[in-house]
PAFIVO-919934 format. One record per residue: residue number from 1; residue in one letter; x negated, y, z negated of N, C-alpha, C in turn. Coordinates in steps of 0.05 Angstrom, whole numbers. Layout:
   nr  rest     nxx     nyy     nzz    caxx    cayy    cazz     cxx     cyy     czz
  NUM     A       X       Y       Z       X       Y       Z       X       Y       Z
...
% end
This chain:
   nr  rest     nxx     nyy     nzz    caxx    cayy    cazz     cxx     cyy     czz
    1     X     -18     -26      -3      -2      -1       1     -18      23      -9
    2     X      -7      42      14     -23      69       9      -2      96       8
    3     X      -8      96     -17      16     129     -24       1     155     -20
    4     X      17     173      -7      16     195       1      41     219     -22
    5     X      25     235     -34      41     252     -51      31     287     -42
    6     X      56     297     -31      58     325     -20      66     346     -41
    7     X      53     360     -55      60     378     -75      63     401     -59
    8     X      90     418     -65      89     440     -42     106     460     -54
    9     X     105     484     -55     119     510     -63     118     525     -34
   10     X     157     529     -27     169     548      -2     158     582      -9
   11     X     159     587      12     162     618      10     186     632       4
   12     X     185     648      -5     215     665     -13     230     670      10
   13     X     210     678      38     229     694      58     232     676      83
   14     X     227     649      77     226     625      89     257     623     103
   15     X     263     612     131     283     601     148     293     580     129
   16     X     308     577     113     320     556     101     333     531     123
   17     X     345     544     135     357     527     154     340     509     179
   18     X     326     531     182     299     520     208     281     494     188
   19     X     273     507     166     258     480     144     281     457     149
   20     X     306     458     137     322     439     136     318     419     156
   21     X     327     434     177     327     414     202     299     407     209
   22     X     275     414     206     251     407     209     248     386     185
   23     X     251     386     165     247     362     147     268     337     154
   24     X     293     342     164     302     324     171     292     307     190
   25     X     288     317     213     278     309     239     244     295     230
   26     X     227     308     208     212     289     209     212     266     186
   27     X     230     268     168     242     242     156     246     218     173
   28     X     268     225     196     278     204     211     253     195     230
   29     X     235     214     240     212     204     258     191     189     240
   30     X     196     194     216     171     182     202     175     156     192
   31     X     209     151     190     223     126     185     213      99     207
   32     X     210     115     228     207      92     255     172      89     256
   33     X     161     100     247     132      98     244     125      79     234
   34     X     106      64     258      88      36     237      74      38     219
   35     X      86      18     198      78      16     169      85      34     155
   36     X     107      50     158     117      71     142     138      50     123
   37     X     142      55      93     158      42      70     179      56      67
   38     X     166      77      52     194      90      33     187     120      32
   39     X     205     140      27     203     167      30     223     176      10
   40     X     210     196     -10     229     209     -31     217     236     -29
   41     X     237     251     -41     228     278     -52     248     295     -67
   42     X     227     303     -94     238     320    -112     230     342    -117
   43     X     257     359    -128     251     389    -133     253     396    -166
   44     X     236     406    -173     235     409    -198     250     437    -210
   45     X     255     444    -232     272     469    -240     259     494    -228
   46     X     228     493    -225     216     517    -224     210     524    -192
   47     X     225     502    -178     218     508    -147     203     491    -135
   48     X     178     474    -151     153     461    -140     173     435    -128
   49     X     164     427    -104     177     398     -97     151     375     -92
   50     X     157     354     -98     137     334     -95     158     315     -80
   51     X     136     311     -53     152     285     -35     131     267     -40
   52     X     139     239     -34     129     212     -39     130     198     -11
   53     X     112     193       0     118     173      26      95     147      13
   54     X     106     124      24      90      98      24      86      88      44
   55     X      64      80      53      53      69      70      41      40      72
   56     X      45      24      94      26       2      93       0       4      90
   57     X     -11      20      98     -43      20      96     -54      50     106
   58     X     -78      57      98     -93      81     102     -78      83     132
   59     X     -93      70     149     -94      77     184     -58      87     192
   60     X     -40      70     174     -15      75     188      -3     103     175
   61     X     -13     111     149      -9     144     142     -23     164     163
   62     X     -49     148     167     -60     183     177     -61     178     207
   63     X     -44     162     214     -27     162     243     -10     178     242
   64     X      16     178     222      31     191     222      21     224     215
   65     X       4     225     201      -9     249     208     -27     264     227
   66     X     -27     248     247     -38     255     274     -10     259     295
   67     X      14     248     287      28     246     306      35     275     318
   68     X      43     275     345      41     298     357      67     324     348
   69     X      85     304     337     112     321     342     105     334     304
   70     X      92     315     289      88     316     267      71     342     258
   71     X      50     338     273      30     366     281      39     383     282
   72     X      62     393     300      69     411     306      90     427     282
   73     X     106     403     275     119     419     247      97     430     223
   74     X      81     417     219      57     414     202      47     450     207
   75     X      39     453     233      33     484     241      59     497     233
   76     X      76     495     238      99     508     232     104     510     197
   77     X     103     494     185      97     494     158      79     513     145
   78     X      57     510     156      36     532     147      35     559     149
   79     X      55     562     174      58     594     189      84     600     168
   80     X     101     589     169     128     599     166     148     587     139
   81     X     132     563     132     150     551     107     136     550      75
   82     X     110     543      77      97     542      54      91     564      38
   83     X      82     563      13      67     586       0      51     579      -6
   84     X      45     549     -16      30     527     -18      33     500     -21
   85     X      10     484     -15      15     458     -16     -14     448     -25
   86     X      -2     421     -36     -36     400     -35     -24     378     -32
   87     X     -42     356     -22     -35     336     -13     -54     313     -27
   88     X     -43     296     -37     -61     273     -54     -60     243     -42
   89     X     -70     228     -37     -72     204     -20     -87     187     -32
   90     X     -79     156     -38     -95     141     -45     -96     108     -40
   91     X    -110      90     -34     -98      66     -28    -100      49     -56
   92     X     -81      23     -48     -74      10     -73     -78      25    -105
   93     X     -60      42    -109     -59      53    -134     -54      32    -147
   94     X     -62      40    -176     -54      24    -197     -22      19    -200
   95     X     -12      -1    -211      22      -3    -208      28     -17    -239
   96     X      43      -5    -254      52     -16    -278      89     -17    -273
   97     X     101     -40    -267     129     -34    -267     143     -55    -293
   98     X     163     -43    -300     181     -55    -317     213     -54    -307
   99     X     226     -71    -317     256     -77    -311     261     -93    -335
  100     X     281     -75    -343     301     -89    -360     318    -117    -352
  101     X     315    -133    -369     333    -157    -364     362    -149    -373
  102     X     375    -163    -355     408    -162    -356     419    -177    -388
  103     X     428    -160    -401     435    -170    -426     455    -192    -421
  104     X     473    -198    -404     493    -222    -405     475    -246    -403
% end
């Protein structure tokens, strides 16, 4: 597994409708890329967004990063949407899992 964490803050003056359209298009496109496993996004009370994407391996995640339409939207993000962002990526993260047993 290869995990990508994208932390970001949006610009106050961004076009929210254009961002939403680009975000939806990129999620749909990512879901059909080789090696895609999952995507989730969370927004904190202070406006910071954490987006998590899980890939089969590093080449799959890097391939997504170089996908032509994604590159164009990345440029638009830097130019028009994001005040700041940080991307974290790691292969084979240490995983701890708990699941409660059904009491019945």
